[in-house]
FIROLO-461910 format. One record per residue: residue in one letter; residue number from 1; x, z, y of N, C-alpha, C, O in turn. Coordinates in steps of 0.05 Angstrom, whole numbers. Each point is the difference from the previous one (the first is absolute). Example, Ala and Ser with C-alpha at 12.3 -4.5 7.8 and 13.67 -1.06 7.14 Angstrom:
REM FIROLO-461910
- A/1/264/156/-114/-18/0/24/18/0/24/21/13/0
- S/2/-28/-27/21/16/1/24/-15/14/22/10/4/22
END
This chain:
REM FIROLO-461910
- M/1/-368/292/99/-1/-13/9/-29/-10/-17/-24/-4/6
- L/2/43/2/-33/-29/-24/-29/-13/24/16/4/-2/25
- E/3/-21/28/-35/-19/11/5/-27/-14/22/-24/-6/-6
- K/4/39/4/30/-16/11/21/-4/-40/7/-13/-9/18
- V/5/26/-3/-33/-5/-37/-5/-19/6/-22/-22/-7/9
- V/6/20/15/-29/-16/-4/-25/-30/5/17/-17/-15/7
- L/7/21/44/-3/-26/17/14/-14/-26/19/-20/-12/-8
- L/8/32/7/33/-12/-30/12/-8/-16/-12/-22/-10/6
- L/9/40/-3/-33/-18/-22/-13/-21/5/-5/-18/-17/2
- E/10/14/44/-11/-21/7/-26/-28/8/23/-23/-5/-4
- Q/11/34/16/22/-25/17/22/-9/-16/30/-19/1/15
- S/12/53/-21/-17/-9/-18/29/-7/-27/-8/-19/-9/-12
- D/13/48/-7/25/4/-22/-6/30/-14/-6/17/18/1
- S/14/-11/-32/-5/34/-8/0/10/-6/21/24/0/3
- F/15/-42/-6/17/8/-1/33/16/22/9/21/-1/11
- A/16/-34/19/-19/0/33/9/35/8/-7/20/10/11
- A/17/-26/-23/-35/26/17/-19/38/-24/11/23/7/1
- M/18/-32/-25/2/18/-17/28/4/14/23/21/6/12
- D/19/-47/-2/-5/16/20/27/12/20/4/16/6/17
- L/20/-29/7/-39/31/26/-7/22/-13/-5/19/7/13
- V/21/-15/-27/-32/23/1/-10/21/-9/37/20/9/12
- E/22/-39/-29/-9/16/-16/26/-3/20/32/3/-10/22
- S/23/-9/35/-28/3/9/28/28/28/-6/2/20/13
- L/24/15/-27/-35/30/4/-3/11/-5/24/-5/-19/15
- D/25/23/40/-9/13/-12/24/15/-16/-2/-3/-14/20
- E/26/19/7/-34/17/-32/-2/-6/-23/-20/-6/8/-23
- P/27/6/-25/25/-9/-22/-14/1/-3/-33/-17/-7/-16
- E/28/55/17/13/8/0/-24/-16/21/-10/-9/-4/-23
- E/29/3/26/34/-16/26/-14/-15/-17/-14/-1/-2/-24
- S/30/-8/-8/36/-35/-7/-2/3/-22/-23/-8/6/-23
- G/31/20/-30/28/18/-17/-24/7/19/-33/-1/-12/-21
- L/32/5/31/21/22/12/-15/-29/29/-4/3/19/-15
- A/33/-21/-23/28/-23/20/-8/-18/-20/-24/-9/9/-21
- Y/34/7/-35/30/-13/-21/-11/13/-1/-29/-15/8/-18
- S/35/36/-14/13/21/-5/-18/-12/24/-26/-12/-3/-21
- N/36/22/27/37/-7/19/-18/-23/13/-17/-3/13/-21
- L/37/-19/-28/52/-35/-1/-9/-8/-10/-27/-17/9/-16
- V/38/45/-46/13/-10/0/-18/1/5/-34/-15/1/-19
- R/39/46/1/27/14/13/-22/-26/28/-5/-13/-3/-21
- D/40/7/21/32/-11/29/-10/-35/-10/-15/-14/9/-18
- L/41/12/-36/39/-40/-1/-10/1/-24/-29/-19/-7/-15
- Y/42/45/1/15/1/-10/-35/8/17/-18/-14/5/-20
- G/43/44/11/26/12/15/-10/-24/27/-9/-10/2/-22
- K/44/7/14/44/-17/22/-6/-33/7/6/-13/21/5
- R/45/5/-57/-9/-30/-1/4/-9/-17/-15/-24/-4/-4
- K/46/46/-12/-7/-18/-30/-17/-20/-18/28/-11/-19/-11
- D/47/8/20/25/-8/-5/23/-2/-28/7/3/-4/23
- V/48/-8/-17/-39/15/-30/7/-15/-1/20/13/2/21
- A/49/-47/-4/-16/-11/-3/27/7/3/19/-2/-16/19
- G/50/15/49/-19/-1/7/25/39/-6/9/12/-4/21
- M/51/-6/5/-42/36/-15/5/0/-21/18/14/-2/20
- L/52/-33/-19/-31/-5/-30/7/5/-6/30/16/-14/13
- L/53/-47/38/-6/-5/0/34/26/19/24/8/-2/24
- I/54/-3/21/-52/15/16/24/38/-24/3/15/-5/19
- G/55/-16/-5/-48/28/-15/3/-2/-26/16/11/-3/22
- R/56/-25/-15/-33/-12/-23/20/-7/3/41/-3/-19/16
- A/57/1/48/-12/1/6/29/22/4/13/6/-5/23
- G/58/13/20/-51/26/13/9/16/-33/8/15/-3/18
- I/59/-23/-19/-38/13/-23/5/-8/-14/26/8/-18/15
- R/60/-27/33/-17/-7/-24/37/12/23/17/18/-6/16
- Y/61/-28/33/-17/16/11/29/31/-10/-4/9/-12/20
- C/62/9/16/-44/21/-3/9/10/-35/6/19/-5/14
- L/63/-28/-9/-23/2/-26/18/1/-1/21/17/-10/14
- D/64/-45/24/-4/-10/-4/33/17/15/24/-3/-5/24
- R/65/26/29/-37/13/17/13/20/-18/1/14/1/21
- A/66/-6/-26/-46/23/-9/6/2/-28/14/19/-13/7
- A/67/-45/8/-6/-9/-17/16/7/0/35/8/-18/14
- E/68/-16/43/-8/1/6/24/36/6/5/9/-7/21
- A/69/6/19/-38/28/0/13/22/-20/-10/24/6/0
- D/70/-36/-36/-11/19/-20/-2/15/-10/19/19/-14/-5
- D/71/-25/21/32/12/-9/13/21/19/15/25/-2/1
- G/72/-44/24/12/20/23/7/22/14/-18/23/3/8
- N/73/-33/6/-35/22/14/-27/-10/-4/-29/-15/11/-17
- P/74/36/-40/23/-15/-19/-27/8/25/-22/-18/5/-16
- E/75/42/10/14/5/14/-19/-20/10/-7/-8/-7/-22
- F/76/-11/29/40/-19/7/-14/-20/-4/-8/-14/15/-13
- A/77/4/-48/22/-22/-21/-10/21/-2/-24/-13/14/-15
- G/78/35/-21/1/11/-2/-21/-8/26/-12/-21/-5/-12
- K/79/25/27/9/-6/27/-6/-32/2/-13/-6/11/-21
- M/80/-14/-25/41/-26/1/-10/-5/-17/-16/-15/4/-18
- R/81/25/-25/21/-5/-26/-28/6/7/-25/-12/-5/-21
- S/82/36/19/27/7/5/-30/-18/25/-5/-9/-5/-23
- Q/83/1/26/29/-20/20/-14/-27/-13/-2/-16/6/-18
- A/84/10/-26/41/-27/-10/-16/7/-28/-30/-16/-6/-17
- K/85/36/-2/19/4/-14/-28/10/27/-20/1/-9/-24
- T/86/6/35/25/-5/20/-17/-30/1/-2/-11/-7/-21
- I/87/-1/16/41/-30/8/-15/-9/-19/-9/-17/7/-17
- A/88/19/-41/17/-19/-10/-9/9/-8/-35/-16/-7/-17
- F/89/49/12/12/5/-7/-29/-22/28/-10/-20/0/-13
- N/90/35/20/25/-25/33/-12/-26/-1/0/-11/15/-16
- V/91/-6/-30/33/-16/-3/-4/-21/-20/-25/-20/6/-13
- S/92/42/-37/16/-5/-10/-18/8/10/-33/-15/-4/-19
- V/93/33/13/17/19/4/-22/-27/21/-12/-10/-7/-21
- N/94/1/33/36/-7/24/-15/-29/-16/-10/-8/8/-22
- A/95/-7/-26/34/-30/-14/-1/3/-21/-23/-17/-18/-2
- W/96/31/19/-11/9/-9/-28/-10/20/-22/6/24/-3
- P/97/-22/-40/-11/-19/14/-27/28/-2/-23/3/15/-18
- G/98/12/-33/23/15/2/-28/16/26/-5/14/3/-20
- W/99/-17/13/36/14/20/2/-19/21/-15/10/20/-11
- N/100/-29/-23/10/-20/11/-18/6/37/-7/-2/14/-21
- E/101/10/-6/53/-3/32/6/-27/16/4/3/24/3
- G/102/-24/-32/-2/-21/8/-3/-23/-2/36/-20/11/8
- A/103/41/-34/4/-18/-11/22/-12/-19/-4/9/-19/-12
- V/104/-39/20/24/-22/-25/7/15/-18/11/17/9/16
- V/105/-16/-27/-19/11/-24/3/-25/-24/0/-2/-10/-22
- T/106/-13/1/38/-23/-11/3/2/-29/11/9/0/23
- R/107/-14/-28/-34/3/-28/5/4/-5/24/12/-19/10
- S/108/-24/36/1/9/-4/43/22/11/10/13/-9/18
- D/109/-7/37/-35/23/4/9/26/-18/-19/18/7/15
- S/110/-8/-18/-30/8/-12/-5/10/-24/10/23/-9/-1
- L/111/-49/-3/15/4/-31/24/2/22/16/24/-1/7
- T/112/-36/24/7/26/12/26/33/5/0/15/0/19
- A/113/-10/4/-47/25/7/-7/20/-31/2/20/-5/13
- L/114/-34/-9/-29/11/-30/3/8/-2/26/24/0/7
- D/115/-42/-1/6/2/-13/29/21/22/13/12/-9/19
- T/116/-7/33/-26/25/15/15/13/-7/-16/18/-8/15
- A/117/-12/4/-34/27/-14/-18/11/-26/16/24/-3/1
- R/118/-46/-23/16/11/-21/8/12/16/25/22/-9/7
- F/119/-32/31/6/8/0/31/22/7/-2/15/-8/17
- H/120/0/31/-45/18/9/-15/22/-33/6/11/-6/21
- L/121/-10/-2/-36/5/-27/1/12/-8/27/20/11/9
- R/122/-32/-26/1/-3/-2/29/20/15/16/21/-8/9
- L/123/-31/31/-9/19/4/18/29/25/-10/12/16/15
- T/124/-6/-23/-55/23/-2/-2/17/-18/15/19/8/15
- R/125/-29/-39/-19/23/-11/4/-6/-9/36/20/-8/11
- E/126/-37/10/0/4/-1/29/34/29/14/17/-2/18
- L/127/-23/20/-38/23/22/7/28/-12/-12/20/8/11
- K/128/-18/-27/-31/18/-11/-9/12/14/-19/24/2/-2
- H/129/-44/11/-16/19/19/-22/14/-16/-23/-1/-24/-3
- E/130/14/40/-12/16/-8/-22/-22/-18/-24/-23/6/-6
- P/131/35/-25/-1/-13/-14/-37/-19/27/-11/-25/2/2
- D/132/39/12/-11/-7/17/-17/-32/23/15/-16/12/-15
- K/133/15/-12/42/-27/11/13/-17/-24/-4/-23/0/-10
- L/134/39/-28/24/-29/-17/-21/-1/-5/-24/-13/-21/-2
- G/135/20/27/-18/-4/5/-28/-21/24/-9/-16/3/-19
- N/136/23/12/47/-29/21/-16/-20/1/19/-16/19/-2
- A/137/12/-36/20/-26/-6/15/-21/-23/-11/-24/-1/6
- Y/138/42/-18/-23/-6/-25/-14/-14/9/-17/-24/-4/-4
- W/139/50/28/-16/-22/17/-32/-27/13/15/-19/-4/-14
- L/140/15/16/33/-16/17/6/-26/-21/0/-20/6/-13
- I/141/21/-43/35/-25/-2/1/-8/-12/-25/-23/-6/-5
- G/142/51/0/-19/-8/-13/-22/-15/26/-23/-13/-4/-21
- A/143/18/26/32/-9/26/-19/-37/0/8/-20/6/-14
- H/144/22/-14/40/-39/6/1/-7/-25/-3/-24/-1/1
- H/145/36/-24/-5/-10/-23/-8/-7/7/-31/-21/-10/-7
- L/146/34/22/-11/0/7/-30/-24/20/0/-21/-5/-13
- A/147/24/30/30/-25/13/-1/-30/-13/5/-20/7/-11
- L/148/24/-32/34/-27/-15/1/-11/-14/-21/-24/-8/-1
- G/149/40/5/-15/-5/-21/-19/8/-31/6/-11/-19/-12
- Q/150/31/15/32/12/-21/15/22/-9/-11/19/2/15
- H/151/-14/-14/-43/13/8/-13/26/-21/8/23/7/1
- A/152/-35/-40/4/21/-11/9/26/9/28/25/1/-1
- A/153/-43/5/23/6/3/19/14/19/0/18/1/16
- A/154/-21/25/-38/24/19/-12/25/-15/-5/17/-8/15
- V/155/-21/5/-41/27/-25/-6/17/-12/21/25/-2/0
- E/156/-41/-5/19/21/-18/20/6/17/20/22/-8/7
- Q/157/-32/34/12/15/15/6/24/21/-28/22/6/8
- F/158/-29/1/-32/15/11/0/33/-19/-4/23/9/1
- E/159/-33/-34/-6/30/-22/7/11/2/5/23/3/-9
- Y/160/-39/0/45/15/-6/29/13/33/-5/24/0/6
- A/161/-33/27/-15/14/19/-1/29/1/-19/22/8/8
- I/162/-28/-17/-32/31/-8/-19/22/-5/14/21/12/0
- A/163/-31/-38/17/16/-17/10/10/8/21/19/-12/8
- K/164/-29/37/8/13/14/18/9/38/-14/2/20/13
- F/165/-1/-23/-34/11/24/-7/34/-13/-15/21/14/1
- N/166/-22/-41/-15/15/-10/-2/20/-5/17/23/6/-6
- A/167/-31/-18/31/19/-4/27/7/29/1/24/2/-6
- A/168/-33/23/10/10/19/11/19/18/-26/6/24/2
- D/169/0/-42/-22/16/13/-26/-15/23/-10/14/20/-5
- K/170/-44/-17/-1/-14/25/-11/-8/-6/-28/-23/-9/-1
- P/171/31/11/-15/0/-15/-27/-29/20/-18/-17/-6/-16
- D/172/23/27/27/-22/17/-21/-25/-1/21/-21/6/-12
- Y/173/17/-12/37/-30/-4/21/-10/-30/-20/-19/-5/-14
- A/174/40/-9/22/0/-26/-16/-23/-3/-31/-18/-16/-6
- Q/175/24/29/0/-5/18/-39/-24/-2/10/-16/-18/-6
- M/176/10/38/22/-26/22/4/-18/-23/2/-20/0/-16
- V/177/24/-27/39/-19/-6/9/-12/-22/-20/-24/-8/0
- L/178/54/-3/-22/0/-13/-22/-34/16/-10/-23/-7/2
- G/179/32/21/-10/-20/22/-14/-33/-11/16/-17/-16/-9
- Y/180/16/28/30/-32/-10/9/-6/-31/-3/-22/-8/-7
- Q/181/46/-11/13/-3/-20/-10/-18/-5/-19/-21/-13/2
- G/182/29/23/-19/-6/6/-32/-29/5/-1/-15/-14/-13
- M/183/1/44/33/-18/0/-8/-24/-21/6/-18/-5/-16
- A/184/22/-10/52/-11/-20/7/-1/-9/-28/-16/8/-16
- E/185/28/-21/14/9/-27/-24/-16/7/-26/-8/-18/-15
- Q/186/2/53/8/-19/5/-21/-26/0/2/-16/5/-18
- A/187/13/-8/39/-35/3/15/-13/-30/-2/-25/-1/-2
- Q/188/40/-27/2/-6/-21/0/5/-7/-34/21/1/-12
- P/189/-49/-9/0/6/-8/-27/13/-18/-7/7/-2/-23
- A/190/-1/-17/43/21/-30/-9/31/18/0/19/-11/-10
- L/191/-17/29/18/26/8/8/7/32/-9/17/12/13
- A/192/-29/-1/-31/-11/26/-9/27/3/-21/15/18/8
- D/193/-6/-30/-31/19/-9/-15/25/11/27/10/22/5
- Q/194/-8/-40/3/27/-5/19/7/34/25/17/18/5
- G/195/-39/-26/2/-5/28/11/12/27/-15/21/8/8
- A/196/-36/5/-30/17/6/-11/23/12/-12/7/24/-3
- K/197/5/-52/-4/27/-8/-7/25/2/33/25/3/0
- R/198/-34/-5/11/3/15/34/9/25/6/20/9/10
- L/199/-47/2/-22/0/31/9/13/14/-22/5/24/1
- A/200/1/-38/-22/19/17/-15/30/4/1/17/18/0
- A/201/-20/-49/2/36/-10/17/8/23/22/19/15/0
- A/202/-39/-19/20/11/25/18/-1/17/-9/24/3/-4
- Q/203/-34/17/-6/0/25/-6/29/5/-20/15/20/-2
- A/204/-16/-41/-9/23/7/-24/31/0/26/14/19/5
- A/205/-12/-45/5/21/-5/13/4/32/32/21/3/11
- L/206/-39/10/-7/-8/16/5/17/33/-6/15/16/12
- R/207/-28/-17/-40/20/14/-17/24/2/-10/11/20/-9
- E/208/-1/-49/12/26/1/-7/16/0/28/25/-3/0
- M/209/-41/8/27/24/7/12/5/29/2/24/5/5
- K/210/-38/17/-6/9/24/-5/7/13/18/18/17/0
- T/211/-40/-25/27/1/7/19/-20/20/16/-22/-7/-8
- E/212/18/29/28/-16/16/5/-25/-20/7/-23/6/-4
- D/213/32/-31/13/-28/-2/23/-6/-30/-26/-21/-11/2
- A/214/39/4/-21/-10/-20/-17/-20/15/-11/-23/-8/1
- A/215/32/42/-17/-7/12/-17/-37/2/13/-17/-14/-13
- F/216/9/28/33/-22/5/24/-11/-25/-4/-23/2/-9
- F/217/38/-38/16/-20/-20/4/-14/-10/-35/-20/-14/-3
- A/218/34/23/-15/-14/-3/-29/-19/17/-10/-19/-2/-16
- K/219/31/23/31/-33/9/-11/-25/-3/12/-22/1/-10
- Q/220/31/-4/40/-21/-6/17/-13/-31/-8/-23/-4/7
- L/221/37/-17/-21/-10/-11/-10/-27/-2/-23/-21/-13/-3
- Q/222/38/38/-12/-29/0/-23/-19/11/9/-23/-4/-10
- E/223/26/21/32/-27/11/15/-22/-7/-11/-15/4/-18
- V/224/21/-27/53/-4/-18/16/-1/-17/-28/-7/21/-12
- S/225/8/-31/2/-6/-15/-21/-23/14/-21/-9/-15/-18
- D/226/3/32/18/-22/14/-23/-15/5/20/-21/9/-10
- Y/227/19/-9/36/-11/2/17/-14/-21/-7/-16/2/-19
- F/228/22/-29/37/-12/-22/-3/-11/-13/-24/-19/-16/2
- A/229/34/25/-38/-17/-5/-17/-25/12/-5/-18/-12/-11
- A/230/14/40/21/-25/15/-11/-18/-5/29/-21/11/4
- R/231/28/-23/9/-18/-10/25/-19/-31/-10/-23/-5/7
- R/232/38/-10/-21/-4/-17/-10/-22/-2/-21/-20/-14/2
- A/233/25/28/-21/-11/11/-22/-23/11/0/-22/-7/-10
- K/234/30/33/28/-38/-1/11/-9/-20/23/-24/0/-5
- A/235/26/-12/20/-13/-15/5/-8/-41/-21/-14/-20/6
- E/236/32/29/-30/-18/-21/-23/-13/22/-6/-19/-10/-13
- N/237/14/32/12/-22/10/-20/-21/6/23/-17/17/-6
- T/238/16/-27/26/-23/6/17/-15/-18/-4/-23/6/-5
- S/239/32/-36/7/1/-21/-4/-16/-11/-24/-18/-18/1
- A/240/25/31/-21/-7/-4/-25/-31/10/-12/-12/-10/-18
- R/241/5/35/37/-25/10/-8/-26/-16/14/-1/-8/23
- P/242/-14/7/-38/-26/-11/-2/-14/5/25/-23/-8/3
END
């Protein structure tokens, strides 16, 4: 499927690719195919633009099938909305430049990913998921604000995420988001020292937890912090040129 879709994206258009995916026998097959394509277009090809096109088409497809089934088959409708939510999260998280995995993420891509993250939050609320899922949703919105240089908005979303992770009794996730909040503060001159201290404290707290997730988050915070520090330095050097 991936090879055929890539060929259609390159030699025809995205609508032809959508027709191919949606020609499968069952809607659930098409929904899963869209989800797998999001994974592979990013994971195997680092094609953010193609992933956004296909992923958002998959979200719309799943939502349409859910709406058609609301009256007659609510269980199926729920499954399709859950698939839409999964696709939305993966589309948005893959299109975040902070992973620094070699993918080209334009500002336009980031704005589209932010919109997708907001939809993911709305659907997470509608599906009445647990607080930790809402924490992930708020973190994702905050991460895109951070990447877009919207630092005050990022801090606000991270604070919502921290509250949800605390409510879910997930201290490792809460500390991870505190680290991201520190990065957003570091980028604001008046809060730079406070942000550096918050980030360092979060990393120290994660290392103290001595769990696999905590160790992963501590490493992630360092890598992401290094990425944004390098990006700020590059921007400062560029602006200083005559």
